[in-house]
GUROPA-933105 format. One record per residue: x, y, z of N, C-alpha, C, O in turn. Coordinates in Angstrom, 3 decimals. Example, Ala and Ser with C-alpha at 12.3 -4.5 7.8 and 13.67 -1.06 7.14 Angstrom:
2
REC   n.east  n.north     n.up  ca.east ca.north    ca.up   c.east  c.north     c.up   o.east  o.north     o.up
REC   13.190   -5.690    7.800   12.300   -4.500    7.800   13.200   -3.300    7.800   14.236   -3.319    8.465
REC   12.850   -2.250    7.080   13.670   -1.060    7.140   12.900    0.030    7.870   13.409    1.138    8.039
# end
This chain:
108
REC   n.east  n.north     n.up  ca.east ca.north    ca.up   c.east  c.north     c.up   o.east  o.north     o.up
REC   37.160   72.420  -25.016   36.147   71.987  -25.947   36.851   71.537  -27.226   37.671   72.269  -27.781
REC   36.534   70.347  -27.683   37.094   69.834  -28.913   36.051   69.929  -30.006   34.927   69.455  -29.842
REC   36.416   70.536  -31.118   35.502   70.694  -32.241   35.839   69.677  -33.321   36.985   69.242  -33.430
REC   34.844   69.294  -34.122   35.122   68.390  -35.239   36.121   69.026  -36.200   36.205   70.252  -36.272
REC   36.883   68.213  -36.943   37.835   68.769  -37.914   37.140   69.711  -38.894   36.038   69.428  -39.361
REC   37.786   70.819  -39.197   37.230   71.784  -40.137   36.231   72.745  -39.534   35.648   73.557  -40.253
REC   36.016   72.672  -38.215   35.063   73.550  -37.537   35.829   74.644  -36.803   36.850   74.382  -36.168
REC   35.327   75.865  -36.896   35.962   76.996  -36.223   34.951   77.725  -35.353   33.789   77.878  -35.729
REC   35.400   78.171  -34.190   34.599   79.088  -33.378   34.878   80.475  -33.947   36.007   80.958  -33.868
REC   33.853   81.125  -34.524   34.078   82.399  -35.200   33.623   83.611  -34.400   34.047   84.735  -34.670
REC   32.754   83.377  -33.409   32.256   84.499  -32.622   31.708   83.995  -31.303   31.125   82.913  -31.235
REC   31.896   84.776  -30.262   31.315   84.486  -28.953   30.459   85.681  -28.564   30.902   86.826  -28.640
REC   29.230   85.404  -28.148   28.364   86.453  -27.625   28.323   86.284  -26.114   27.940   85.231  -25.605
REC   28.723   87.338  -25.404   28.790   87.292  -23.943   28.212   88.578  -23.382   28.769   89.659  -23.574
REC   27.082   88.452  -22.683   26.441   89.622  -22.050   26.258   90.776  -23.027   26.518   91.931  -22.687
REC   25.808   90.462  -24.252   25.566   91.499  -25.243   26.805   91.945  -26.000   26.699   92.726  -26.946
REC   27.970   91.466  -25.605   29.218   91.827  -26.273   29.579   90.747  -27.278   29.373   89.562  -27.013
REC   30.116   91.140  -28.430   30.557   90.197  -29.449   32.080   90.120  -29.396   32.773   91.133  -29.493
REC   32.585   88.896  -29.241   34.027   88.684  -29.086   34.508   87.767  -30.207   33.923   86.708  -30.434
REC   35.558   88.162  -30.902   36.192   87.282  -31.879   37.207   86.438  -31.102   38.169   86.977  -30.554
REC   36.998   85.114  -31.054   37.875   84.287  -30.232   39.288   84.167  -30.798   39.501   84.142  -32.010
REC   40.217   84.096  -29.898   41.620   83.886  -30.236   42.056   82.605  -29.516   41.270   82.034  -28.760
REC   43.228   82.165  -29.724   43.711   80.931  -29.110   43.706   80.944  -27.596   43.707   79.884  -26.971
REC   43.702   82.118  -26.999   43.739   82.223  -25.539   42.379   82.566  -24.923   42.272   82.721  -23.707
REC   41.336   82.685  -25.763   40.005   83.045  -25.272   39.448   81.915  -24.415   39.507   80.749  -24.802
REC   38.914   82.258  -23.265   38.338   81.274  -22.342   36.824   81.415  -22.376   36.292   82.512  -22.204
REC   36.130   80.298  -22.600   34.674   80.313  -22.583   34.173   80.427  -21.154   34.769   79.879  -20.227
REC   33.070   81.145  -20.989   32.447   81.310  -19.682   31.014   80.799  -19.742   30.412   80.740  -20.814
REC   30.476   80.432  -18.594   29.083   79.982  -18.522   28.196   81.057  -19.124   28.369   82.242  -18.836
REC   27.253   80.653  -19.953   26.333   81.583  -20.575   26.781   82.104  -21.924   26.001   82.761  -22.614
REC   28.024   81.829  -22.324   28.500   82.252  -23.636   27.720   81.546  -24.729   27.365   80.376  -24.594
REC   27.452   82.267  -25.823   26.911   81.662  -27.035   28.059   81.619  -28.034   28.667   82.646  -28.335
REC   28.351   80.431  -28.543   29.465   80.245  -29.465   28.906   80.020  -30.865   28.082   79.131  -31.078
REC   29.356   80.822  -31.805   28.945   80.700  -33.201   30.047   79.929  -33.915   31.214   80.318  -33.898
REC   29.641   78.808  -34.553   30.605   77.937  -35.215   30.472   78.023  -36.720   29.410   78.364  -37.243
REC   31.545   77.715  -37.407   31.540   77.636  -38.857   32.234   76.343  -39.250   33.216   75.939  -38.627
REC   31.721   75.704  -40.280   32.343   74.478  -40.758   32.065   74.308  -42.231   31.173   74.948  -42.786
REC   32.820   73.457  -42.850   32.652   73.195  -44.276   32.158   71.770  -44.468   32.526   70.858  -43.728
REC   31.325   71.605  -45.467   30.883   70.260  -45.831   32.012   69.575  -46.587   32.829   70.224  -47.241
REC   32.041   68.263  -46.485   33.014   67.516  -47.268   32.638   67.639  -48.738   31.473   67.851  -49.076
REC   33.620   67.506  -49.595   33.360   67.633  -51.030   32.265   66.659  -51.454   32.329   65.468  -51.151
REC   31.274   67.174  -52.148   30.174   66.348  -52.624   29.067   66.136  -51.605   28.035   65.553  -51.938
REC   29.256   66.596  -50.364   28.234   66.419  -49.333   27.299   67.618  -49.333   27.740   68.767  -49.356
REC   26.024   67.341  -49.306   25.034   68.412  -49.242   24.551   68.544  -47.806   24.191   67.548  -47.177
REC   24.540   69.759  -47.286   24.056   69.997  -45.938   22.570   70.288  -45.985   22.094   71.015  -46.857
REC   21.850   69.720  -45.048   20.400   69.900  -45.002   20.004   70.094  -43.548   19.848   69.127  -42.802
REC   19.843   71.356  -43.148   19.441   71.682  -41.787   17.988   72.137  -41.805   17.534   72.778  -42.753
REC   17.275   71.796  -40.750   15.901   72.269  -40.626   15.544   72.358  -39.147   16.265   71.863  -38.280
REC   14.417   72.999  -38.887   13.906   73.117  -37.523   12.546   72.452  -37.458   11.740   72.556  -38.383
REC   12.303   71.770  -36.355   10.996   71.183  -36.085   10.540   71.705  -34.728   11.230   71.526  -33.725
REC    9.380   72.349  -34.699    8.812   72.808  -33.424    7.835   71.746  -32.946    6.929   71.347  -33.678
REC    8.024   71.295  -31.716    7.159   70.276  -31.141    5.933   70.906  -30.500    6.047   71.800  -29.662
REC    4.781   70.439  -30.894    3.513   70.872  -30.302    3.138   69.849  -29.235    3.770   68.797  -29.137
REC    2.108   70.150  -28.430    1.760   69.257  -27.323    1.370   67.858  -27.791    1.495   66.894  -27.036
REC    0.897   67.741  -29.039    0.498   66.425  -29.554    1.528   65.832  -30.527    1.234   64.848  -31.206
REC    2.732   66.421  -30.602    3.774   65.919  -31.501    4.346   64.595  -31.009    4.428   64.337  -29.808
REC    4.736   63.769  -31.966    5.413   62.525  -31.644    6.666   62.826  -30.823    7.424   63.734  -31.162
REC    6.881   62.089  -29.775    8.098   62.219  -28.983    7.990   63.103  -27.757    8.854   63.029  -26.884
REC    6.962   63.939  -27.655    6.839   64.809  -26.485    6.688   63.942  -25.235    5.853   63.040  -25.182
REC    7.512   64.236  -24.239    7.502   63.474  -22.996    8.367   62.225  -23.052    8.426   61.466  -22.085
REC    9.036   62.008  -24.171    9.871   60.825  -24.354   11.327   61.232  -24.571   11.614   62.387  -24.883
REC   12.250   60.271  -24.402   13.658   60.576  -24.708   13.839   60.849  -26.205   13.138   60.274  -27.038
REC   14.762   61.711  -26.527   15.075   62.056  -27.905   15.345   60.813  -28.748   14.915   60.741  -29.899
REC   16.049   59.839  -28.188   16.422   58.638  -28.952   15.208   57.857  -29.441   15.337   57.056  -30.367
REC   14.031   58.064  -28.848   12.819   57.344  -29.239   11.918   58.148  -30.171   10.849   57.666  -30.544
REC   12.313   59.345  -30.552   11.469   60.230  -31.357   11.566   59.863  -32.837   12.621   60.004  -33.456
REC   10.449   59.391  -33.395   10.409   58.982  -34.804   10.628   60.158  -35.755   11.091   59.955  -36.878
REC   10.308   61.379  -35.332   10.475   62.552  -36.200   11.919   62.766  -36.633   12.172   63.352  -37.686
REC   12.868   62.294  -35.826   14.276   62.576  -36.111   15.093   61.316  -36.415   16.323   61.366  -36.410
REC   14.432   60.202  -36.677   15.167   58.989  -37.031   15.994   59.257  -38.282   15.497   59.847  -39.241
REC   17.229   58.836  -38.278   18.113   59.040  -39.422   18.701   60.432  -39.504   19.353   60.769  -40.492
REC   18.486   61.242  -38.490   18.997   62.616  -38.488   19.805   62.863  -37.222   19.698   62.119  -36.247
REC   20.601   63.900  -37.251   21.364   64.323  -36.081   20.710   65.576  -35.524   20.587   66.581  -36.224
REC   20.286   65.519  -34.256   19.728   66.706  -33.610   20.910   67.521  -33.095   21.583   67.135  -32.140
REC   21.147   68.659  -33.750   22.296   69.500  -33.424   22.099   70.240  -32.106   23.022   70.377  -31.302
REC   20.854   70.719  -31.904   20.550   71.429  -30.669   19.047   71.506  -30.501   18.277   71.284  -31.436
REC   18.655   71.827  -29.285   17.251   72.050  -28.964   17.149   73.445  -28.366   17.871   73.793  -27.431
REC   16.242   74.235  -28.923   15.971   75.555  -28.354   14.742   75.404  -27.478   13.665   75.044  -27.955
REC   14.910   75.680  -26.199   13.818   75.589  -25.223   13.737   76.923  -24.510   14.573   77.249  -23.667
REC   12.709   77.697  -24.864   12.547   79.068  -24.364   13.834   79.832  -24.629   14.207   79.990  -25.792
REC   14.524   80.308  -23.617   15.747   81.092  -23.794   17.005   80.226  -23.793   18.112   80.741  -23.949
REC   16.841   78.912  -23.619   17.993   78.011  -23.545   18.326   77.411  -24.897   17.440   77.176  -25.718
REC   19.596   77.167  -25.122   20.058   76.388  -26.264   20.769   75.183  -25.660   21.744   75.326  -24.922
REC   20.262   73.984  -25.987   20.724   72.752  -25.351   21.319   71.831  -26.408   20.732   71.639  -27.472
REC   22.467   71.269  -26.120   23.044   70.218  -26.960   22.590   68.909  -26.316   23.111   68.520  -25.271
REC   21.616   68.223  -26.937   20.995   67.071  -26.279   21.748   65.765  -26.485   22.512   65.601  -27.436
REC   21.508   64.849  -25.568   21.956   63.463  -25.699   20.700   62.621  -25.868   19.590   63.139  -25.748
REC   20.855   61.353  -26.141   19.726   60.476  -26.419   18.687   60.399  -25.324   17.510   60.186  -25.613
REC   19.090   60.566  -24.069   18.159   60.463  -22.942   17.406   61.771  -22.668   16.549   61.817  -21.785
REC   17.723   62.831  -23.420   17.084   64.138  -23.240   15.577   63.999  -23.461   15.153   63.467  -24.487
REC   14.772   64.466  -22.519   13.313   64.377  -22.604   12.764   65.587  -23.360   13.010   66.734  -22.989
REC   12.022   65.307  -24.420   11.444   66.361  -25.253   10.187   66.939  -24.613    9.438   66.234  -23.937
REC    9.969   68.234  -24.838    8.794   68.922  -24.307    8.090   69.692  -25.417    8.710   70.090  -26.403
REC    6.796   69.894  -25.243    6.059   70.752  -26.163    6.707   72.135  -26.139    7.076   72.639  -25.079
REC    6.841   72.736  -27.310    7.477   74.044  -27.420    8.944   73.968  -27.784    9.516   74.964  -28.227
REC    9.577   72.800  -27.610   10.978   72.645  -28.003   11.103   72.835  -29.510   10.227   72.419  -30.268
REC   12.188   73.461  -29.939   12.501   73.579  -31.358   13.775   72.767  -31.588   14.831   73.078  -31.037
REC   13.660   71.718  -32.411   14.789   70.850  -32.709   15.473   71.348  -33.975   14.822   71.528  -35.004
REC   16.775   71.568  -33.903   17.554   71.923  -35.086   18.247   70.644  -35.515   19.084   70.102  -34.794
REC   17.881   70.161  -36.720   18.369   68.854  -37.142   19.161   68.950  -38.445   18.974   69.862  -39.250
REC   20.046   67.981  -38.619   20.837   67.838  -39.836   20.562   66.462  -40.407   20.705   65.450  -39.721
REC   20.170   66.438  -41.656   19.967   65.173  -42.364   20.988   65.111  -43.495   21.234   66.108  -44.174
REC   21.576   63.943  -43.690   22.517   63.747  -44.795   21.756   63.222  -45.995   21.053   62.215  -45.909
REC   21.901   63.905  -47.104   21.356   63.435  -48.384   19.928   62.944  -48.294   19.583   61.928  -48.897
REC   19.078   63.661  -47.537   17.666   63.310  -47.470   17.330   62.135  -46.569   16.214   61.619  -46.631
REC   18.268   61.694  -45.731   18.008   60.561  -44.838   16.810   60.843  -43.948   16.682   61.940  -43.403
REC   15.952   59.883  -43.801   14.813   60.010  -42.901   13.659   60.790  -43.472   12.680   61.028  -42.765
REC   13.733   61.204  -44.743   12.631   61.958  -45.319   11.762   61.072  -46.158   10.775   61.536  -46.729
# end
């Protein structure tokens, strides 16, 4: 797994156990990885969550067509017990929680 510059894997949750990763730690299916990163100097981070209801824009459509997130980066989608890193073709469903990052108020 390649992480963006300045990003660190700081904790892995595996079967209820908390593991501090080292250079030799191997990720396994089902692991939850907690990341840490720094904003570039002068950059403001703006994260938020949007819960999709059955009548929300984009439900049943690919993520790339969802007007709610235009100008933003969808970091992950929480769907029931799953945490998904979506791509543009990912189909949104009612109940999905989108974790988004907007730069400097983009799309607001």
